Residue, then its C-alpha position, 0 to 999 in steps of 0.5 A: m461421497k462426503e461434502q467437502k469442508i470449507m473453512n470459515r472464511w473470516f479466518v482468512v481475515f484473522g490472518t491477514m490482520m497478522i500479516i498486514p500489520s506486521i509487514g506494515a510496520v517497517y514503515a517505522w523507518s523513522i524510529y531507527r534512524q537516528p540510532l543507526a546514524e550514530i552507529l553508523a558515523v563510528y563506522q565510516g568516519v563521518s558525523p551522524e548529520s551527514l548520514t541523514t539524506p542517505l539513510n532517509f532513501v533507506f525508506s524509499l527503496v523500501i517503497l520502491f522494492f514493495a511495489t515491484g516485489a509484489i509482480p513477482g509475488g503475485l505471479i509465483q502464488d498464482k502458480i504455487g497458492p498462496k501460503k508458501v509465498t506469504i511465508v517466504g515473504g515473512a521470511m525476507l523481511g524478517l531476515g533484511l531486519i536482523l542482517s540490517s542490525f549488523a550492518t556497518s555502512v549505509i549501503h549494506l542497509y540498501i541491500f538488507y532493509g531496502f532490497l531484501g526487506g521491500i522484496g519481502i513485504g511485497f511477497a507478504y502484502i500482495t497474497p493476503l488481498a489475492t485471498c480475500n478477494k477470492w472469499f469475499p466476492d460480495k464485500r470485495g471493497t469492504i474487506s479489500g479496505v480492512a486488510v489494507a487499513g492493517m498497514g497503519l495499524g502496523t506503525i500504530v502499534f509497533s512503532p512504539i514497541g519498537q522505539m520502547l525497545i530501543e530505548i532499553i536494550g538498543p536498535l540493534l537488539a530491537m531488530r532483531i527481535l522485531g525481524v523474528v517477531y514479524f516473521v513469526l506472526i506472518t508464518i502464523g497468518a500464513q496458515w489460513m492463506i488457503l484459496p476457496p473451492e473453485g466456483y466457491k459462492p458465500e451463502g445466501w449470496e448471489p452474483s450479479v450478472s458482471q459478476k456471473n459473466v467475469v472474464h478472467y484475464n491473464p497479466r499480458e491479456m490485462v495489459s492488452t485492454a485499454s482500461f488497464y492504462k486509465i487503471w494504472i495512470s490514475f491510481m499512480v496520479g491519485t496516489a502522487s496527490g495523496l503522498m505530496m502533501i502527506g510527505i510535507a504536512s508539518p513543515v507545510g503546517q507551520q509555513i502555511a497555518g503558523l502551527s508550532v512544532p509540537e501542534a504540527a506533529a500532533i496533527v501528523g500523528m492523527l494521519g494514520l487514523f484518517n488513513g485508515g478510516g478512509r481505507v474502510a470507508w472508501g472500500a465499503a462505499s464503493d460495494k455501494l455505489g461501485r469502484t469507478r464511481t467511489i474512485a472519481i469521488y475521492s479523486l475529485i474531493t482530493a482535488v478540491a482540497m489541494v486547491t483549498f490549500n492555497f486559501i488556508s492561514s490557520s490551524v483548524p482549516f488546515a487540520i480538517t482539509l490534510f484530514t480530508v487529503t489523508a483520508c481519500f489516499g486512504g480509498f485509492m489504497a483500498v478501492f483499486p485491489s477490488l477494482t483489478a478482482d472486478f474487471y479482470g477476475t480472481r484467477n490471475y489475481g495475484g499477478n494482475y495486481g502485482i503489476v496494478y500495485l507497480a503503479y503506487g511505486f512511480g506514485a510516491p516518488l511523483g508525490g515526493w519529487i512534485g512536494s520538493a521541487f515546486p513552490l507550495s502554491q504551484a505544488f499544491n495545484i499540479a498535486a490537484v490537477c493529478a487528482l483532476i487526471s484521476f477523476v476524469l479517467m475513472l469517468t471514462t473507465k469502462h469494464p472490459e467487454s472481451k478479451q483482446v488477444p495481443v497483435l504478436l499473438l495473432n500475427k504468430s497463429 
């Protein structure tokens, strides 16, 4: 009998780094906003300035449908495998951008860029994470960190390319070209979204006792555990805390640290580096320290940093504290994927992490609301409390010992 040939698992990482930066590029919405405002203003007979708030909402919709799209994307890939789901996600994202270039109203952008593009991102985001976690049981935190760091890389790489295209050929052709480019890159990367054989172990690695005894939960079983709710709430309030500050960093720097507009822009421009670096560093740390302990550590650091903003009045302390918060926010995005795999297994990982990731979909608007609805000092303190809640929850979160069958199922039997 022929021995099954197993693919080199690093090809999965290579494919992931074609997919994730491509979907991360959609975060560069700001480069299209003003050019599209001028075009749509003509169609709608209004001033471009009057479209600023409605167009800002396009980005909120992308985040919302990105988070919600990860759930069906994950559930489907658990049934049919990651490759097809990834390609479908890439097609939806590419089509969303192309159709957006034909928009004659803001509503069209809500549908094409926000809904269609957002769902496509959710599909194409969950599959590489699920696949990487199955191929790298020995370094889940590190690989998850590298994978999600690709989101920031996409913005860093494609934002200047998109800006250049807009200046040369205009925003509409730029969106069409980039829509095709993203679809092609995602489709190529999807060719390596192949699952390892059942029981796969990297050569020379032996699983720990907890890994040997891991129980594979399906989504219904997962949400019946107490640990799930602690994880979900921790993810939501933790990301809300970081996003609150990241979202208002420039005006806050000008207000409390006396930064000029160019100085604030320069500091904000560096956030992507600390966000990506934090994702890799905290992900790797979680492989050594454990998932919940690592999350507790950077949650506490975030809380302290938030309180520190109340006492800052100059540029250097502001930059250091902001970079610290941003790096810790990267940790939230990196460690929860591997925590989900550790606690609930990898057999149904796509659907499980899709549900966990929805916490980020709620955390993003929560953070934005805190930053806009309260005076700065109160906003800092509320964000600190959010981070402290995450800290306490992670200190008390334990690995589920056994499956808990929902009461309704017991009654039926």
